[in-house]
N, C-alpha and C positions, 0 to 999 in steps of 0.2 A: 333219629338215626341218620339223618342226612344233613349236609351243609347247604347253605343258600346257593353258592356258586354252581355246584353240580345240578341242583334242582332246576336252575334257570339256564342250563346249557352254557354256563360261563359267559352269558351275555352281559357286557358291562352296562348297557343302558337299562336292562331289567334290574340288575343289582342296585344301581343308583336309584331307580324309581321306587323300589320296595323299601330301601333304606330311607328315602325321603318321606315315604308314608309312615314308616315306623317311628321316625323322629318327630313327626308333626301331628300325629293322632294322640288323643288323651292317654294317660297312663305312663308308667315308667318304662322307657325302652331298654331292652336287654340285648347287648351285642355279645355273641359267643366268641371267645378268643379264636383268632385266625380268620374270622369272617371279614375283618377290616382289611385283609390283604387278598381275599378271595381263595382261601385254602380249600382243598378238596377233602374227600373222606375216603375211608377204606371199608367198603361194604362187605368185605369178607371177614371182618372181625365181628364177633358176636355182640348181641344186645346193643347198647349205645356206644360201645367202644370204637365204632367206626368214625366217630367225630371227636374222640379223645386221644388222637394221635399227637405226638410231640409238635410243639409250635415250630414253625419254619422261620428261624431267626436269620439264617444265612445259607449260602449254597455249599458250605463246608460240611465236614463229616457230621453225621447224625443231625443235619439241618441246624447245626450250631446249638442244639438243645442240651447236649451232654457230651462230655469227653470220654464217657464209659465205652467199653467195647460194645459193638452193635448188638451182639447176642444178649447183653445184659440190660438193654433198654426195656422199660415196662411195656412199650408198644413201639412198633416200627414207624418211622415217619413215612409220609406218602412219597413213593419213589417213582411211580410210573406215570407216563403221559404228560399232558399239559398242566397237571396239578402237582408235579413232582417238586420237591423242595429246591432243586436246582433252578426251576423255572419260576416258582412263586415263593418269595421270602422277603422278610422285612428289609434286609440289607440292600437288595437291588431296588426295592420300591422307595427307599429313602433317597436314592440318587435320582429317581425319575420324577420330575415335576408333574407329570400327567398320570401318575400311578393311582390305583385305587386307594392306597393308604393315604396319600396326600389329599385326595378328594374327601375321604372320610374325616380326616382331621379338620378340613375346612368346614364341612357341613356341621360337625359337632360343635365347632367354635361359633358358628352362626346361631345354632340352637341355644347354646349357653348364653348368648347375648340377649335373649328375650325370655322372661319368665312366663310369657303368655303360652308358649308351647307346653310348658309343664303344668300350668295352673288354670289356663283359660277354659271357658266353656266351648262347646262345639255346636256349630250351626251349619247344616248343609245348604248349599246354594243350588237353585234350580238350573240345570244345564240343558242346552238344546241338543247335545250329542251324548248318547248313552255310553259312549266309549270314554268319556271324560268325566272324572269325578272332581267336584269342587266343594270346599267347605271353608267356613270362617272359624278362627280361634280368637276369642275376645276376653280381655282381662284388664281391669283398671285403666280404661281409656285407650288401650292399644288394640288394634284390630289387624289380624293377619289373614291373608287369603292364600289357600293352597289349591292348586289346580294340577291334576295329574291325568296324563293320557295313557290308557291301558292298551292302546292299539300299537301294532308294529308299523303303522303307517302314520304320516302327518295328519293332524285333525284340526278342523276349525271348530270353534264353539262360541255360543252366545250365552252369557251368564246374567241372571237376573239379580243384580246387586241392589235390591231394594233397601233404602235407608242409607246407602253409601254415596249418594249423589254429591258431587263436588270433591270427593276424596281423590288423592293421587296415588296410584299403586307404585311402590318403590320396590324393585326386585332386590332381594336380600343378598344374592351371591355377588352381584356386580355393582349394586347401588344405582342402577339406571332407573329413571322416572318414566313411567308409561303414561299414555294419555289419560286425562282426568275422567272419572266416572261421571256419566251423564244420566239423563232420565231414561234413555233407551237401554236395551240390553248391551252389556259390555262384550266386545268382540276380541277374541284371542285366537292365535294359531300356535299349535304345539307340535314339536317334532316327534318322531317315533319313540314311544315310551318316555316322552319328555314330561317335565313337571316344573312348576313355578312356585316359589315362595315370595309372596308380596307382603309388604306392610302398607296398609291403607292410611296414608297421611292426610290430615286436615290442613289445607293450605293456610298459610299465615296471611292475615289481612293487614294492610298498611294503614295506619291512622293518618288522616289528613292534617 
């Protein structure tokens, strides 16, 4: 009966964190229409109708959903507060390179680029910080590392990546290579509600 954005106080960092977890954990992820732009809900509508309001396509009449008279809509679009269709809609987020919609497209594209997210097994990694969750996804020779900070504050963490010695974590959003995994615990720092997706690459050896 509630949408993700209102449940999280419309916090962009929390929305990104939970979507990052949804898309990296086993199972088929389900994104409800409108959540990709951070739509709100109408709690005054009965049953589950509060999240079945018209999609916010634009800031125009009826949120661009229909040209019908407002009174004939099956349900009114969200019109009040920071979740109104004038404030949150596809048209405006298409023009904003830093919008939630653009970010969602990016993370979905990254997930689609690796079958490991959809088919790989799950193995949790021991973390020195109880506020930080870490796990591995492994499938057909590819290993992905997901690290998520559930705290609203920056957090350090040491990860026990046993069996991953020598591998190089490559961050999937920007392609940056992080320091090689050694025999000691792997150290990372995460921002408030921050998360990483890494691919743990095996370094190529050069033949003499």
